[in-house]
C-alpha positions as CSV (number, residue, x, y, z in Angstrom):
1,X,3.6,-6.9,-35.6
2,X,1.0,-6.4,-32.8
3,X,-1.5,-9.1,-32.4
4,X,-4.5,-7.0,-33.5
5,X,-2.8,-5.8,-36.6
6,X,-1.8,-9.5,-37.5
7,X,-5.4,-10.6,-37.1
8,X,-6.8,-7.7,-39.0
9,X,-4.4,-8.4,-41.8
10,X,-5.5,-12.0,-42.1
11,X,-9.2,-11.0,-42.0
12,X,-8.6,-8.5,-44.8
13,X,-7.6,-11.4,-47.2
14,X,-9.4,-14.3,-48.6
15,X,-9.4,-17.4,-46.3
16,X,-11.2,-20.7,-45.8
17,X,-14.0,-20.9,-43.2
18,X,-14.1,-24.7,-43.3
19,X,-12.1,-27.7,-44.6
20,X,-13.1,-29.3,-47.9
21,X,-14.6,-32.4,-46.1
22,X,-16.8,-30.2,-43.8
23,X,-20.2,-28.9,-44.4
24,X,-20.0,-25.2,-45.5
25,X,-21.3,-22.5,-43.2
26,X,-24.6,-21.0,-44.3
27,X,-24.7,-17.3,-45.4
28,X,-23.9,-15.4,-42.4
29,X,-26.5,-12.5,-43.1
30,X,-29.3,-15.1,-43.3
31,X,-28.3,-16.6,-40.0
32,X,-28.2,-13.1,-38.5
33,X,-31.4,-12.1,-40.0
34,X,-33.5,-15.2,-39.1
35,X,-31.8,-16.5,-35.9
36,X,-33.0,-16.0,-32.3
37,X,-30.1,-14.8,-30.2
38,X,-29.0,-12.2,-27.7
39,X,-25.7,-10.8,-29.1
40,X,-24.4,-9.0,-26.0
41,X,-25.3,-12.0,-23.8
42,X,-23.6,-14.3,-26.3
43,X,-26.5,-16.8,-26.3
44,X,-28.4,-18.4,-29.1
45,X,-31.8,-20.0,-28.9
46,X,-31.6,-23.7,-29.0
47,X,-27.9,-24.0,-28.1
48,X,-27.0,-27.1,-26.3
49,X,-23.7,-28.6,-25.0
50,X,-21.7,-30.3,-27.8
51,X,-20.2,-32.9,-25.5
52,X,-16.8,-31.2,-25.1
53,X,-15.9,-29.5,-21.7
54,X,-13.1,-27.3,-20.6
55,X,-10.6,-28.4,-18.0
56,X,-12.8,-26.7,-15.4
57,X,-15.9,-28.7,-16.5
58,X,-17.7,-25.9,-18.5
59,X,-19.6,-27.0,-21.5
60,X,-18.8,-25.8,-25.2
61,X,-22.2,-24.8,-26.7
62,X,-23.5,-25.2,-30.3
63,X,-26.6,-24.9,-32.3
64,X,-28.0,-26.4,-35.6
65,X,-28.6,-24.2,-38.7
66,X,-29.8,-26.3,-41.4
67,X,-27.3,-29.2,-41.9
68,X,-24.4,-27.2,-40.2
69,X,-23.7,-27.6,-36.4
70,X,-22.2,-24.1,-35.4
71,X,-20.3,-23.4,-32.1
72,X,-21.9,-20.4,-30.4
73,X,-18.6,-18.7,-29.8
74,X,-17.7,-18.8,-33.5
75,X,-21.2,-17.5,-34.4
76,X,-20.9,-14.6,-32.0
77,X,-17.4,-13.8,-33.4
78,X,-18.7,-13.9,-36.9
79,X,-21.5,-11.5,-36.1
80,X,-18.9,-9.2,-34.5
81,X,-16.6,-9.4,-37.5
82,X,-19.3,-9.4,-40.2
83,X,-17.9,-12.7,-41.6
84,X,-17.2,-16.3,-40.5
85,X,-13.9,-16.8,-38.6
86,X,-10.9,-18.4,-40.6
87,X,-11.0,-22.2,-40.1
88,X,-7.4,-22.1,-39.0
89,X,-8.1,-19.6,-36.2
90,X,-9.6,-20.4,-32.8
91,X,-12.0,-18.3,-30.9
92,X,-10.7,-18.3,-27.3
93,X,-12.5,-17.4,-24.1
94,X,-10.8,-14.8,-22.1
95,X,-12.1,-16.2,-18.7
96,X,-11.6,-19.9,-19.9
97,X,-15.3,-20.6,-19.5
98,X,-16.5,-21.9,-22.9
99,X,-20.2,-21.5,-21.9
100,X,-19.6,-17.6,-21.6
101,X,-19.8,-16.5,-25.1
102,X,-20.4,-12.8,-24.6
103,X,-18.5,-10.9,-27.3
104,X,-16.4,-9.1,-24.5
105,X,-15.2,-12.6,-23.4
106,X,-13.9,-13.7,-26.9
107,X,-10.7,-13.3,-28.7
108,X,-9.3,-14.5,-32.0
109,X,-6.1,-16.6,-31.9
110,X,-4.1,-18.9,-34.1
111,X,-4.1,-22.7,-33.0
112,X,-0.5,-22.5,-32.3
113,X,-0.7,-19.3,-30.2
114,X,-3.8,-20.6,-28.5
115,X,-1.9,-23.7,-27.3
116,X,1.1,-21.5,-26.2
117,X,-1.2,-18.9,-24.6
118,X,0.2,-16.2,-26.9
119,X,-0.9,-14.0,-29.7
120,X,-4.5,-12.7,-29.0
121,X,-6.9,-10.2,-30.5
122,X,-9.9,-9.3,-28.3
123,X,-13.1,-9.0,-30.4
124,X,-13.5,-5.6,-28.7
125,X,-10.2,-4.6,-30.3
126,X,-11.3,-5.7,-33.7
127,X,-14.8,-4.2,-33.7
128,X,-17.0,-1.8,-31.7
129,X,-19.2,-4.3,-29.9
130,X,-21.8,-1.6,-29.0
131,X,-22.1,-0.5,-32.7
132,X,-22.5,-4.2,-33.7
133,X,-25.3,-4.5,-31.1
134,X,-27.0,-1.3,-32.3
135,X,-26.7,-2.4,-35.9
136,X,-28.2,-5.7,-35.3
137,X,-31.2,-4.1,-33.4
138,X,-31.8,-1.6,-36.3
139,X,-31.7,-4.1,-39.2
140,X,-32.9,-7.4,-37.8
141,X,-36.5,-8.1,-36.8
142,X,-36.5,-11.3,-34.8
143,X,-39.0,-14.0,-35.6
144,X,-40.3,-17.1,-33.7
145,X,-39.1,-20.1,-35.9
146,X,-41.2,-23.2,-36.5
147,X,-41.5,-25.4,-34.5
148,X,-41.8,-23.4,-31.3
149,X,-38.5,-22.1,-29.8
150,X,-36.8,-23.4,-26.8
151,X,-37.0,-21.2,-23.8
152,X,-33.9,-18.8,-23.4
153,X,-32.2,-19.1,-20.1
154,X,-32.4,-16.1,-17.6
155,X,-29.1,-14.4,-17.7
156,X,-29.7,-12.2,-14.6
157,X,-27.4,-14.4,-12.5
158,X,-24.4,-14.3,-15.0
159,X,-21.3,-12.7,-13.6
160,X,-20.9,-9.3,-15.3
161,X,-17.6,-8.4,-13.5
162,X,-15.5,-9.0,-16.6
163,X,-17.1,-7.0,-19.4
164,X,-19.5,-4.6,-18.0
165,X,-23.3,-4.9,-17.6
166,X,-25.6,-6.3,-20.3
167,X,-28.5,-3.9,-20.9
168,X,-31.5,-4.3,-18.6
169,X,-34.0,-6.8,-19.9
170,X,-37.6,-5.7,-20.1
171,X,-40.7,-7.2,-21.7
172,X,-42.2,-5.4,-24.7
173,X,-45.7,-6.6,-24.1
174,X,-45.8,-8.8,-27.2
175,X,-46.8,-12.3,-26.4
176,X,-47.7,-15.7,-28.2
177,X,-49.3,-18.7,-26.6
178,X,-47.0,-21.8,-26.0
179,X,-48.0,-25.2,-27.2
180,X,-47.7,-26.9,-23.8
181,X,-49.0,-24.2,-21.5
182,X,-47.6,-20.8,-20.5
183,X,-47.0,-17.8,-22.6
184,X,-43.9,-16.7,-24.7
185,X,-43.0,-13.0,-23.8
186,X,-40.8,-10.8,-26.0
187,X,-38.0,-8.7,-24.5
188,X,-36.4,-5.6,-25.6
189,X,-33.3,-7.5,-26.5
190,X,-35.4,-9.6,-29.0
191,X,-35.4,-12.8,-27.0
192,X,-38.5,-14.8,-26.1
193,X,-39.1,-16.1,-22.6
194,X,-41.5,-18.7,-21.5
195,X,-43.7,-17.8,-18.4
196,X,-46.2,-19.7,-16.6
197,X,-48.3,-17.0,-14.9
């Protein structure tokens, strides 16, 4: 059985998304609706390093949603698939940089195959990433959560040689004052950027 067919078969069945001793994942549709993130860039507002690093020294990123700490790459994979990833599967980074959570850089693997560097199913083989991105833009108005959001990093310097360009970021003209100076500016991708003009 091909890797993609195997993963699709597992995803079509019932599966656990966390172990019994772990905090359950929140409803994915609510996180998608209420979260601030840039899907194609693979970033989530408020994400921080979780303390683990790759062999090359890159940080794994996570963010807090209620009581649940969620790894950014598992969230981006869940958005792509429309459901949380099975707990017994890993979400692997194609370029071995766990800070690069663009959906084009992620693939679903079993723990055993991840360790053996084998069976892999790219997210782009499991779902149409552009269609997911369009769907998110059409159904999800982004909101600024309370308290004030953290600034989103400028991704213009990210290496796009692997998966093609991310859409050009432009400002929509919508602004909000920041608490400690500066102004939040909304982009066409739904993110907010802090500027000190």
